[in-house]
mmCIF file of the N, C-alpha and C atoms, coordinates in Angstrom:
data_MODEL
# 
_entry.id   MODEL 
# 
loop_
_atom_site.group_PDB 
_atom_site.id 
_atom_site.type_symbol 
_atom_site.label_atom_id 
_atom_site.label_alt_id 
_atom_site.label_comp_id 
_atom_site.label_asym_id 
_atom_site.label_entity_id 
_atom_site.label_seq_id 
_atom_site.pdbx_PDB_ins_code 
_atom_site.Cartn_x 
_atom_site.Cartn_y 
_atom_site.Cartn_z 
_atom_site.occupancy 
_atom_site.B_iso_or_equiv 
_atom_site.pdbx_formal_charge 
_atom_site.auth_seq_id 
_atom_site.auth_comp_id 
_atom_site.auth_asym_id 
_atom_site.auth_atom_id 
_atom_site.pdbx_PDB_model_num 
ATOM 1   N N  . MET A 1 1  ? 85.643  104.258 121.740 1.00 0.00 ? 1  MET A N  1 
ATOM 2   C CA . MET A 1 1  ? 87.016  104.595 121.374 1.00 0.00 ? 1  MET A CA 1 
ATOM 3   C C  . MET A 1 1  ? 87.891  103.448 121.625 1.00 0.00 ? 1  MET A C  1 
ATOM 4   N N  . LEU A 1 2  ? 88.876  103.203 120.807 1.00 0.00 ? 2  LEU A N  1 
ATOM 5   C CA . LEU A 1 2  ? 89.904  102.004 120.979 1.00 0.00 ? 2  LEU A CA 1 
ATOM 6   C C  . LEU A 1 2  ? 90.777  102.432 122.043 1.00 0.00 ? 2  LEU A C  1 
ATOM 7   N N  . ASP A 1 3  ? 91.186  101.340 122.851 1.00 0.00 ? 3  ASP A N  1 
ATOM 8   C CA . ASP A 1 3  ? 92.283  101.537 123.794 1.00 0.00 ? 3  ASP A CA 1 
ATOM 9   C C  . ASP A 1 3  ? 93.564  101.401 123.029 1.00 0.00 ? 3  ASP A C  1 
ATOM 10  N N  . ASN A 1 4  ? 94.653  101.722 123.574 1.00 0.00 ? 4  ASN A N  1 
ATOM 11  C CA . ASN A 1 4  ? 96.032  101.616 123.023 1.00 0.00 ? 4  ASN A CA 1 
ATOM 12  C C  . ASN A 1 4  ? 96.293  100.329 122.377 1.00 0.00 ? 4  ASN A C  1 
ATOM 13  N N  . SER A 1 5  ? 95.896  99.242  123.087 1.00 0.00 ? 5  SER A N  1 
ATOM 14  C CA . SER A 1 5  ? 96.118  97.878  122.550 1.00 0.00 ? 5  SER A CA 1 
ATOM 15  C C  . SER A 1 5  ? 95.366  97.525  121.302 1.00 0.00 ? 5  SER A C  1 
ATOM 16  N N  . ASP A 1 6  ? 94.112  97.968  121.314 1.00 0.00 ? 6  ASP A N  1 
ATOM 17  C CA . ASP A 1 6  ? 93.210  97.818  120.127 1.00 0.00 ? 6  ASP A CA 1 
ATOM 18  C C  . ASP A 1 6  ? 93.643  98.705  118.980 1.00 0.00 ? 6  ASP A C  1 
ATOM 19  N N  . ALA A 1 7  ? 94.096  99.846  119.262 1.00 0.00 ? 7  ALA A N  1 
ATOM 20  C CA . ALA A 1 7  ? 94.628  100.688 118.230 1.00 0.00 ? 7  ALA A CA 1 
ATOM 21  C C  . ALA A 1 7  ? 95.845  100.201 117.615 1.00 0.00 ? 7  ALA A C  1 
ATOM 22  N N  . LYS A 1 8  ? 96.739  99.530  118.376 1.00 0.00 ? 8  LYS A N  1 
ATOM 23  C CA . LYS A 1 8  ? 97.970  98.951  117.860 1.00 0.00 ? 8  LYS A CA 1 
ATOM 24  C C  . LYS A 1 8  ? 97.596  97.708  116.916 1.00 0.00 ? 8  LYS A C  1 
ATOM 25  N N  . ILE A 1 9  ? 96.645  96.991  117.367 1.00 0.00 ? 9  ILE A N  1 
ATOM 26  C CA . ILE A 1 9  ? 96.172  95.748  116.601 1.00 0.00 ? 9  ILE A CA 1 
ATOM 27  C C  . ILE A 1 9  ? 95.511  96.304  115.196 1.00 0.00 ? 9  ILE A C  1 
ATOM 28  N N  . ALA A 1 10 ? 94.713  97.288  115.315 1.00 0.00 ? 10 ALA A N  1 
ATOM 29  C CA . ALA A 1 10 ? 94.066  97.853  114.103 1.00 0.00 ? 10 ALA A CA 1 
ATOM 30  C C  . ALA A 1 10 ? 95.116  98.469  113.228 1.00 0.00 ? 10 ALA A C  1 
ATOM 31  N N  . THR A 1 11 ? 96.051  99.166  113.725 1.00 0.00 ? 11 THR A N  1 
ATOM 32  C CA . THR A 1 11 ? 97.214  99.648  112.913 1.00 0.00 ? 11 THR A CA 1 
ATOM 33  C C  . THR A 1 11 ? 97.990  98.605  112.186 1.00 0.00 ? 11 THR A C  1 
ATOM 34  N N  . ALA A 1 12 ? 98.353  97.433  112.983 1.00 0.00 ? 12 ALA A N  1 
ATOM 35  C CA . ALA A 1 12 ? 99.175  96.367  112.439 1.00 0.00 ? 12 ALA A CA 1 
ATOM 36  C C  . ALA A 1 12 ? 98.359  95.736  111.379 1.00 0.00 ? 12 ALA A C  1 
ATOM 37  N N  . ASP A 1 13 ? 97.030  95.504  111.630 1.00 0.00 ? 13 ASP A N  1 
ATOM 38  C CA . ASP A 1 13 ? 96.172  94.871  110.587 1.00 0.00 ? 13 ASP A CA 1 
ATOM 39  C C  . ASP A 1 13 ? 96.113  95.787  109.353 1.00 0.00 ? 13 ASP A C  1 
ATOM 40  N N  . ALA A 1 14 ? 96.023  97.010  109.388 1.00 0.00 ? 14 ALA A N  1 
ATOM 41  C CA . ALA A 1 14 ? 95.912  97.888  108.257 1.00 0.00 ? 14 ALA A CA 1 
ATOM 42  C C  . ALA A 1 14 ? 97.334  97.836  107.498 1.00 0.00 ? 14 ALA A C  1 
ATOM 43  N N  . LEU A 1 15 ? 98.375  97.929  108.183 1.00 0.00 ? 15 LEU A N  1 
ATOM 44  C CA . LEU A 1 15 ? 99.643  97.794  107.636 1.00 0.00 ? 15 LEU A CA 1 
ATOM 45  C C  . LEU A 1 15 ? 99.859  96.405  106.920 1.00 0.00 ? 15 LEU A C  1 
ATOM 46  N N  . THR A 1 16 ? 99.204  95.336  107.460 1.00 0.00 ? 16 THR A N  1 
ATOM 47  C CA . THR A 1 16 ? 99.402  94.076  106.896 1.00 0.00 ? 16 THR A CA 1 
ATOM 48  C C  . THR A 1 16 ? 98.658  94.041  105.506 1.00 0.00 ? 16 THR A C  1 
ATOM 49  N N  . LEU A 1 17 ? 97.560  94.679  105.484 1.00 0.00 ? 17 LEU A N  1 
ATOM 50  C CA . LEU A 1 17 ? 96.826  94.656  104.197 1.00 0.00 ? 17 LEU A CA 1 
ATOM 51  C C  . LEU A 1 17 ? 97.627  95.538  103.136 1.00 0.00 ? 17 LEU A C  1 
ATOM 52  N N  . LEU A 1 18 ? 98.191  96.732  103.575 1.00 0.00 ? 18 LEU A N  1 
ATOM 53  C CA . LEU A 1 18 ? 98.976  97.402  102.740 1.00 0.00 ? 18 LEU A CA 1 
ATOM 54  C C  . LEU A 1 18 ? 100.327 96.705  102.271 1.00 0.00 ? 18 LEU A C  1 
ATOM 55  N N  . LEU A 1 19 ? 100.741 95.829  103.143 1.00 0.00 ? 19 LEU A N  1 
ATOM 56  C CA . LEU A 1 19 ? 101.966 95.099  102.738 1.00 0.00 ? 19 LEU A CA 1 
ATOM 57  C C  . LEU A 1 19 ? 101.515 94.055  101.730 1.00 0.00 ? 19 LEU A C  1 
ATOM 58  N N  . HIS A 1 20 ? 100.345 93.503  101.809 1.00 0.00 ? 20 HIS A N  1 
ATOM 59  C CA . HIS A 1 20 ? 99.888  92.512  100.843 1.00 0.00 ? 20 HIS A CA 1 
ATOM 60  C C  . HIS A 1 20 ? 99.696  93.237  99.498  1.00 0.00 ? 20 HIS A C  1 
ATOM 61  N N  . ASN A 1 21 ? 99.061  94.404  99.577  1.00 0.00 ? 21 ASN A N  1 
ATOM 62  C CA . ASN A 1 21 ? 98.986  95.210  98.254  1.00 0.00 ? 21 ASN A CA 1 
ATOM 63  C C  . ASN A 1 21 ? 100.356 95.527  97.751  1.00 0.00 ? 21 ASN A C  1 
ATOM 64  N N  . GLN A 1 22 ? 101.300 95.801  98.495  1.00 0.00 ? 22 GLN A N  1 
ATOM 65  C CA . GLN A 1 22 ? 102.660 96.115  98.045  1.00 0.00 ? 22 GLN A CA 1 
ATOM 66  C C  . GLN A 1 22 ? 103.270 94.901  97.257  1.00 0.00 ? 22 GLN A C  1 
ATOM 67  N N  . HIS A 1 23 ? 103.046 93.621  97.874  1.00 0.00 ? 23 HIS A N  1 
ATOM 68  C CA . HIS A 1 23 ? 103.571 92.480  97.285  1.00 0.00 ? 23 HIS A CA 1 
ATOM 69  C C  . HIS A 1 23 ? 102.834 92.209  95.942  1.00 0.00 ? 23 HIS A C  1 
ATOM 70  N N  . ALA A 1 24 ? 101.584 92.380  95.887  1.00 0.00 ? 24 ALA A N  1 
ATOM 71  C CA . ALA A 1 24 ? 100.798 92.293  94.698  1.00 0.00 ? 24 ALA A CA 1 
ATOM 72  C C  . ALA A 1 24 ? 101.254 93.260  93.582  1.00 0.00 ? 24 ALA A C  1 
ATOM 73  N N  . LEU A 1 25 ? 101.546 94.534  93.964  1.00 0.00 ? 25 LEU A N  1 
ATOM 74  C CA . LEU A 1 25 ? 102.073 95.446  92.991  1.00 0.00 ? 25 LEU A CA 1 
ATOM 75  C C  . LEU A 1 25 ? 103.401 95.058  92.472  1.00 0.00 ? 25 LEU A C  1 
ATOM 76  N N  . GLY A 1 26 ? 104.308 94.532  93.405  1.00 0.00 ? 26 GLY A N  1 
ATOM 77  C CA . GLY A 1 26 ? 105.612 94.121  92.936  1.00 0.00 ? 26 GLY A CA 1 
ATOM 78  C C  . GLY A 1 26 ? 105.444 92.916  91.973  1.00 0.00 ? 26 GLY A C  1 
ATOM 79  N N  . ALA A 1 27 ? 104.652 92.028  92.188  1.00 0.00 ? 27 ALA A N  1 
ATOM 80  C CA . ALA A 1 27 ? 104.424 90.945  91.331  1.00 0.00 ? 27 ALA A CA 1 
ATOM 81  C C  . ALA A 1 27 ? 103.994 91.462  89.983  1.00 0.00 ? 27 ALA A C  1 
ATOM 82  N N  . ALA A 1 28 ? 103.068 92.324  89.900  1.00 0.00 ? 28 ALA A N  1 
ATOM 83  C CA . ALA A 1 28 ? 102.581 92.862  88.684  1.00 0.00 ? 28 ALA A CA 1 
ATOM 84  C C  . ALA A 1 28 ? 103.629 93.597  87.870  1.00 0.00 ? 28 ALA A C  1 
ATOM 85  N N  . ILE A 1 29 ? 104.370 94.361  88.590  1.00 0.00 ? 29 ILE A N  1 
ATOM 86  C CA . ILE A 1 29 ? 105.542 95.136  87.979  1.00 0.00 ? 29 ILE A CA 1 
ATOM 87  C C  . ILE A 1 29 ? 106.606 94.152  87.507  1.00 0.00 ? 29 ILE A C  1 
ATOM 88  N N  . GLU A 1 30 ? 106.800 93.050  88.242  1.00 0.00 ? 30 GLU A N  1 
ATOM 89  C CA . GLU A 1 30 ? 107.771 92.071  87.728  1.00 0.00 ? 30 GLU A CA 1 
ATOM 90  C C  . GLU A 1 30 ? 107.346 91.410  86.398  1.00 0.00 ? 30 GLU A C  1 
ATOM 91  N N  . GLU A 1 31 ? 106.042 91.125  86.318  1.00 0.00 ? 31 GLU A N  1 
ATOM 92  C CA . GLU A 1 31 ? 105.471 90.439  85.038  1.00 0.00 ? 31 GLU A CA 1 
ATOM 93  C C  . GLU A 1 31 ? 105.538 91.377  83.900  1.00 0.00 ? 31 GLU A C  1 
ATOM 94  N N  . ILE A 1 32 ? 105.216 92.764  84.108  1.00 0.00 ? 32 ILE A N  1 
ATOM 95  C CA . ILE A 1 32 ? 105.425 93.752  83.121  1.00 0.00 ? 32 ILE A CA 1 
ATOM 96  C C  . ILE A 1 32 ? 106.908 93.916  82.598  1.00 0.00 ? 32 ILE A C  1 
ATOM 97  N N  . THR A 1 33 ? 107.761 93.919  83.762  1.00 0.00 ? 33 THR A N  1 
ATOM 98  C CA . THR A 1 33 ? 109.233 94.016  83.394  1.00 0.00 ? 33 THR A CA 1 
ATOM 99  C C  . THR A 1 33 ? 109.602 92.999  82.546  1.00 0.00 ? 33 THR A C  1 
ATOM 100 N N  . LYS A 1 34 ? 109.221 91.731  82.831  1.00 0.00 ? 34 LYS A N  1 
ATOM 101 C CA . LYS A 1 34 ? 109.656 90.663  81.969  1.00 0.00 ? 34 LYS A CA 1 
ATOM 102 C C  . LYS A 1 34 ? 109.232 90.840  80.561  1.00 0.00 ? 34 LYS A C  1 
ATOM 103 N N  . TRP A 1 35 ? 107.941 91.160  80.412  1.00 0.00 ? 35 TRP A N  1 
ATOM 104 C CA . TRP A 1 35 ? 107.454 91.461  78.999  1.00 0.00 ? 35 TRP A CA 1 
ATOM 105 C C  . TRP A 1 35 ? 108.202 92.584  78.324  1.00 0.00 ? 35 TRP A C  1 
ATOM 106 N N  . LEU A 1 36 ? 108.359 93.588  79.064  1.00 0.00 ? 36 LEU A N  1 
ATOM 107 C CA . LEU A 1 36 ? 109.254 94.761  78.428  1.00 0.00 ? 36 LEU A CA 1 
ATOM 108 C C  . LEU A 1 36 ? 110.562 94.224  77.975  1.00 0.00 ? 36 LEU A C  1 
ATOM 109 N N  . ALA A 1 37 ? 111.266 93.644  78.862  1.00 0.00 ? 37 ALA A N  1 
ATOM 110 C CA . ALA A 1 37 ? 112.551 93.063  78.438  1.00 0.00 ? 37 ALA A CA 1 
ATOM 111 C C  . ALA A 1 37 ? 112.618 92.163  77.214  1.00 0.00 ? 37 ALA A C  1 
ATOM 112 N N  . GLN A 1 38 ? 111.562 91.281  77.172  1.00 0.00 ? 38 GLN A N  1 
ATOM 113 C CA . GLN A 1 38 ? 111.346 90.365  76.014  1.00 0.00 ? 38 GLN A CA 1 
ATOM 114 C C  . GLN A 1 38 ? 111.005 91.025  74.719  1.00 0.00 ? 38 GLN A C  1 
ATOM 115 N N  . ASN A 1 39 ? 110.422 92.226  74.884  1.00 0.00 ? 39 ASN A N  1 
ATOM 116 C CA . ASN A 1 39 ? 109.969 92.996  73.715  1.00 0.00 ? 39 ASN A CA 1 
ATOM 117 C C  . ASN A 1 39 ? 110.797 94.192  73.327  1.00 0.00 ? 39 ASN A C  1 
ATOM 118 N N  . GLY A 1 40 ? 112.079 94.197  73.794  1.00 0.00 ? 40 GLY A N  1 
ATOM 119 C CA . GLY A 1 40 ? 113.028 95.204  73.289  1.00 0.00 ? 40 GLY A CA 1 
ATOM 120 C C  . GLY A 1 40 ? 112.904 96.527  73.909  1.00 0.00 ? 40 GLY A C  1 
ATOM 121 N N  . VAL A 1 41 ? 112.250 96.625  75.112  1.00 0.00 ? 41 VAL A N  1 
ATOM 122 C CA . VAL A 1 41 ? 112.229 97.878  75.895  1.00 0.00 ? 41 VAL A CA 1 
ATOM 123 C C  . VAL A 1 41 ? 113.010 97.794  77.085  1.00 0.00 ? 41 VAL A C  1 
ATOM 124 N N  . LYS A 1 42 ? 114.354 97.502  77.019  1.00 0.00 ? 42 LYS A N  1 
ATOM 125 C CA . LYS A 1 42 ? 115.181 97.100  78.039  1.00 0.00 ? 42 LYS A CA 1 
ATOM 126 C C  . LYS A 1 42 ? 115.352 98.298  78.934  1.00 0.00 ? 42 LYS A C  1 
ATOM 127 N N  . ASN A 1 43 ? 115.484 99.602  78.543  1.00 0.00 ? 43 ASN A N  1 
ATOM 128 C CA . ASN A 1 43 ? 115.578 100.710 79.425  1.00 0.00 ? 43 ASN A CA 1 
ATOM 129 C C  . ASN A 1 43 ? 114.417 100.854 80.347  1.00 0.00 ? 43 ASN A C  1 
ATOM 130 N N  . VAL A 1 44 ? 113.200 100.650 79.866  1.00 0.00 ? 44 VAL A N  1 
ATOM 131 C CA . VAL A 1 44 ? 112.021 100.832 80.583  1.00 0.00 ? 44 VAL A CA 1 
ATOM 132 C C  . VAL A 1 44 ? 111.933 99.714  81.622  1.00 0.00 ? 44 VAL A C  1 
ATOM 133 N N  . ALA A 1 45 ? 112.351 98.457  81.214  1.00 0.00 ? 45 ALA A N  1 
ATOM 134 C CA . ALA A 1 45 ? 112.505 97.367  82.106  1.00 0.00 ? 45 ALA A CA 1 
ATOM 135 C C  . ALA A 1 45 ? 113.344 97.556  83.304  1.00 0.00 ? 45 ALA A C  1 
ATOM 136 N N  . GLU A 1 46 ? 114.518 98.207  82.987  1.00 0.00 ? 46 GLU A N  1 
ATOM 137 C CA . GLU A 1 46 ? 115.498 98.503  84.046  1.00 0.00 ? 46 GLU A CA 1 
ATOM 138 C C  . GLU A 1 46 ? 114.908 99.489  85.043  1.00 0.00 ? 46 GLU A C  1 
ATOM 139 N N  . ASN A 1 47 ? 114.208 100.529 84.506  1.00 0.00 ? 47 ASN A N  1 
ATOM 140 C CA . ASN A 1 47 ? 113.522 101.398 85.443  1.00 0.00 ? 47 ASN A CA 1 
ATOM 141 C C  . ASN A 1 47 ? 112.477 100.650 86.349  1.00 0.00 ? 47 ASN A C  1 
ATOM 142 N N  . ALA A 1 48 ? 111.848 99.726  85.760  1.00 0.00 ? 48 ALA A N  1 
ATOM 143 C CA . ALA A 1 48 ? 110.765 98.978  86.561  1.00 0.00 ? 48 ALA A CA 1 
ATOM 144 C C  . ALA A 1 48 ? 111.475 98.155  87.591  1.00 0.00 ? 48 ALA A C  1 
ATOM 145 N N  . VAL A 1 49 ? 112.739 97.610  87.322  1.00 0.00 ? 49 VAL A N  1 
ATOM 146 C CA . VAL A 1 49 ? 113.460 96.864  88.339  1.00 0.00 ? 49 VAL A CA 1 
ATOM 147 C C  . VAL A 1 49 ? 113.837 97.793  89.472  1.00 0.00 ? 49 VAL A C  1 
ATOM 148 N N  . VAL A 1 50 ? 114.157 98.994  89.248  1.00 0.00 ? 50 VAL A N  1 
ATOM 149 C CA . VAL A 1 50 ? 114.451 99.979  90.233  1.00 0.00 ? 50 VAL A CA 1 
ATOM 150 C C  . VAL A 1 50 ? 113.241 100.243 91.124  1.00 0.00 ? 50 VAL A C  1 
ATOM 151 N N  . ALA A 1 51 ? 112.054 100.343 90.520  1.00 0.00 ? 51 ALA A N  1 
ATOM 152 C CA . ALA A 1 51 ? 110.805 100.576 91.255  1.00 0.00 ? 51 ALA A CA 1 
ATOM 153 C C  . ALA A 1 51 ? 110.528 99.316  92.207  1.00 0.00 ? 51 ALA A C  1 
ATOM 154 N N  . MET A 1 52 ? 110.858 98.106  91.633  1.00 0.00 ? 52 MET A N  1 
ATOM 155 C CA . MET A 1 52 ? 110.570 96.957  92.445  1.00 0.00 ? 52 MET A CA 1 
ATOM 156 C C  . MET A 1 52 ? 111.532 96.889  93.686  1.00 0.00 ? 52 MET A C  1 
ATOM 157 N N  . GLU A 1 53 ? 112.769 97.391  93.473  1.00 0.00 ? 53 GLU A N  1 
ATOM 158 C CA . GLU A 1 53 ? 113.687 97.361  94.574  1.00 0.00 ? 53 GLU A CA 1 
ATOM 159 C C  . GLU A 1 53 ? 113.264 98.306  95.685  1.00 0.00 ? 53 GLU A C  1 
ATOM 160 N N  . THR A 1 54 ? 112.637 99.430  95.256  1.00 0.00 ? 54 THR A N  1 
ATOM 161 C CA . THR A 1 54 ? 112.049 100.343 96.232  1.00 0.00 ? 54 THR A CA 1 
ATOM 162 C C  . THR A 1 54 ? 110.897 99.627  96.970  1.00 0.00 ? 54 THR A C  1 
ATOM 163 N N  . LEU A 1 55 ? 110.082 98.918  96.277  1.00 0.00 ? 55 LEU A N  1 
ATOM 164 C CA . LEU A 1 55 ? 109.006 98.189  96.922  1.00 0.00 ? 55 LEU A CA 1 
ATOM 165 C C  . LEU A 1 55 ? 109.533 97.244  97.846  1.00 0.00 ? 55 LEU A C  1 
ATOM 166 N N  . ASP A 1 56 ? 110.530 96.481  97.569  1.00 0.00 ? 56 ASP A N  1 
ATOM 167 C CA . ASP A 1 56 ? 111.136 95.504  98.483  1.00 0.00 ? 56 ASP A CA 1 
ATOM 168 C C  . ASP A 1 56 ? 111.764 96.212  99.649  1.00 0.00 ? 56 ASP A C  1 
ATOM 169 N N  . THR A 1 57 ? 112.405 97.329  99.496  1.00 0.00 ? 57 THR A N  1 
ATOM 170 C CA . THR A 1 57 ? 112.952 98.003  100.627 1.00 0.00 ? 57 THR A CA 1 
ATOM 171 C C  . THR A 1 57 ? 111.889 98.543  101.581 1.00 0.00 ? 57 THR A C  1 
ATOM 172 N N  . ASN A 1 58 ? 110.812 99.080  101.003 1.00 0.00 ? 58 ASN A N  1 
ATOM 173 C CA . ASN A 1 58 ? 109.697 99.608  101.845 1.00 0.00 ? 58 ASN A CA 1 
ATOM 174 C C  . ASN A 1 58 ? 108.926 98.487  102.448 1.00 0.00 ? 58 ASN A C  1 
ATOM 175 N N  . ALA A 1 59 ? 108.774 97.307  101.769 1.00 0.00 ? 59 ALA A N  1 
ATOM 176 C CA . ALA A 1 59 ? 108.108 96.230  102.406 1.00 0.00 ? 59 ALA A CA 1 
ATOM 177 C C  . ALA A 1 59 ? 108.782 95.710  103.610 1.00 0.00 ? 59 ALA A C  1 
ATOM 178 N N  . GLN A 1 60 ? 110.136 95.715  103.566 1.00 0.00 ? 60 GLN A N  1 
ATOM 179 C CA . GLN A 1 60 ? 110.778 95.236  104.751 1.00 0.00 ? 60 GLN A CA 1 
ATOM 180 C C  . GLN A 1 60 ? 110.544 96.199  105.900 1.00 0.00 ? 60 GLN A C  1 
ATOM 181 N N  . ALA A 1 61 ? 110.577 97.469  105.717 1.00 0.00 ? 61 ALA A N  1 
ATOM 182 C CA . ALA A 1 61 ? 110.314 98.465  106.794 1.00 0.00 ? 61 ALA A CA 1 
ATOM 183 C C  . ALA A 1 61 ? 108.892 98.317  107.256 1.00 0.00 ? 61 ALA A C  1 
ATOM 184 N N  . ILE A 1 62 ? 107.944 98.044  106.403 1.00 0.00 ? 62 ILE A N  1 
ATOM 185 C CA . ILE A 1 62 ? 106.544 97.881  106.849 1.00 0.00 ? 62 ILE A CA 1 
ATOM 186 C C  . ILE A 1 62 ? 106.459 96.620  107.608 1.00 0.00 ? 62 ILE A C  1 
ATOM 187 N N  . THR A 1 63 ? 107.130 95.549  107.174 1.00 0.00 ? 63 THR A N  1 
ATOM 188 C CA . THR A 1 63 ? 107.117 94.234  107.979 1.00 0.00 ? 63 THR A CA 1 
ATOM 189 C C  . THR A 1 63 ? 107.726 94.516  109.437 1.00 0.00 ? 63 THR A C  1 
ATOM 190 N N  . ASP A 1 64 ? 108.854 95.240  109.538 1.00 0.00 ? 64 ASP A N  1 
ATOM 191 C CA . ASP A 1 64 ? 109.416 95.517  110.781 1.00 0.00 ? 64 ASP A CA 1 
ATOM 192 C C  . ASP A 1 64 ? 108.425 96.342  111.721 1.00 0.00 ? 64 ASP A C  1 
ATOM 193 N N  . ALA A 1 65 ? 107.815 97.311  111.083 1.00 0.00 ? 65 ALA A N  1 
ATOM 194 C CA . ALA A 1 65 ? 106.795 98.058  111.904 1.00 0.00 ? 65 ALA A CA 1 
ATOM 195 C C  . ALA A 1 65 ? 105.688 97.164  112.397 1.00 0.00 ? 65 ALA A C  1 
ATOM 196 N N  . ILE A 1 66 ? 105.153 96.338  111.512 1.00 0.00 ? 66 ILE A N  1 
ATOM 197 C CA . ILE A 1 66 ? 104.027 95.416  111.969 1.00 0.00 ? 66 ILE A CA 1 
ATOM 198 C C  . ILE A 1 66 ? 104.467 94.526  113.135 1.00 0.00 ? 66 ILE A C  1 
ATOM 199 N N  . LEU A 1 67 ? 105.731 94.130  112.977 1.00 0.00 ? 67 LEU A N  1 
ATOM 200 C CA . LEU A 1 67 ? 106.320 93.229  114.111 1.00 0.00 ? 67 LEU A CA 1 
ATOM 201 C C  . LEU A 1 67 ? 106.383 93.913  115.391 1.00 0.00 ? 67 LEU A C  1 
ATOM 202 N N  . ARG A 1 68 ? 106.839 95.182  115.341 1.00 0.00 ? 68 ARG A N  1 
ATOM 203 C CA . ARG A 1 68 ? 106.972 96.015  116.477 1.00 0.00 ? 68 ARG A CA 1 
ATOM 204 C C  . ARG A 1 68 ? 105.706 96.219  117.115 1.00 0.00 ? 68 ARG A C  1 
ATOM 205 N N  . LEU A 1 69 ? 104.717 96.586  116.311 1.00 0.00 ? 69 LEU A N  1 
ATOM 206 C CA . LEU A 1 69 ? 103.379 96.859  116.838 1.00 0.00 ? 69 LEU A CA 1 
ATOM 207 C C  . LEU A 1 69 ? 102.718 95.553  117.499 1.00 0.00 ? 69 LEU A C  1 
ATOM 208 N N  . ARG A 1 70 ? 102.901 94.486  116.795 1.00 0.00 ? 70 ARG A N  1 
ATOM 209 C CA . ARG A 1 70 ? 102.300 93.295  117.399 1.00 0.00 ? 70 ARG A CA 1 
ATOM 210 C C  . ARG A 1 70 ? 102.976 92.743  118.661 1.00 0.00 ? 70 ARG A C  1 
ATOM 211 N N  . LEU A 1 71 ? 104.305 93.158  118.754 1.00 0.00 ? 71 LEU A N  1 
ATOM 212 C CA . LEU A 1 71 ? 105.070 92.586  119.992 1.00 0.00 ? 71 LEU A CA 1 
ATOM 213 C C  . LEU A 1 71 ? 104.864 93.604  121.117 1.00 0.00 ? 71 LEU A C  1 
ATOM 214 N N  . SER A 1 72 ? 104.462 94.781  120.817 1.00 0.00 ? 72 SER A N  1 
ATOM 215 C CA . SER A 1 72 ? 104.351 95.790  121.914 1.00 0.00 ? 72 SER A CA 1 
ATOM 216 C C  . SER A 1 72 ? 103.033 95.663  122.828 1.00 0.00 ? 72 SER A C  1 
# 
């Protein structure tokens, strides 16, 4: 069984991987958004921008949680 310190490290590592996935999804959505905007689907592109803003907000919260875990 993991002790508290090992559990925090494992949790921080898992959150870090999720954060990397979140950044990758954001990059993919950004590319799709550019394509949509260039091909006349501006309203869909605007919705995708809102989704990217949510990813950014959540990424910051995940980053903060990772830092708290690693510093504790």
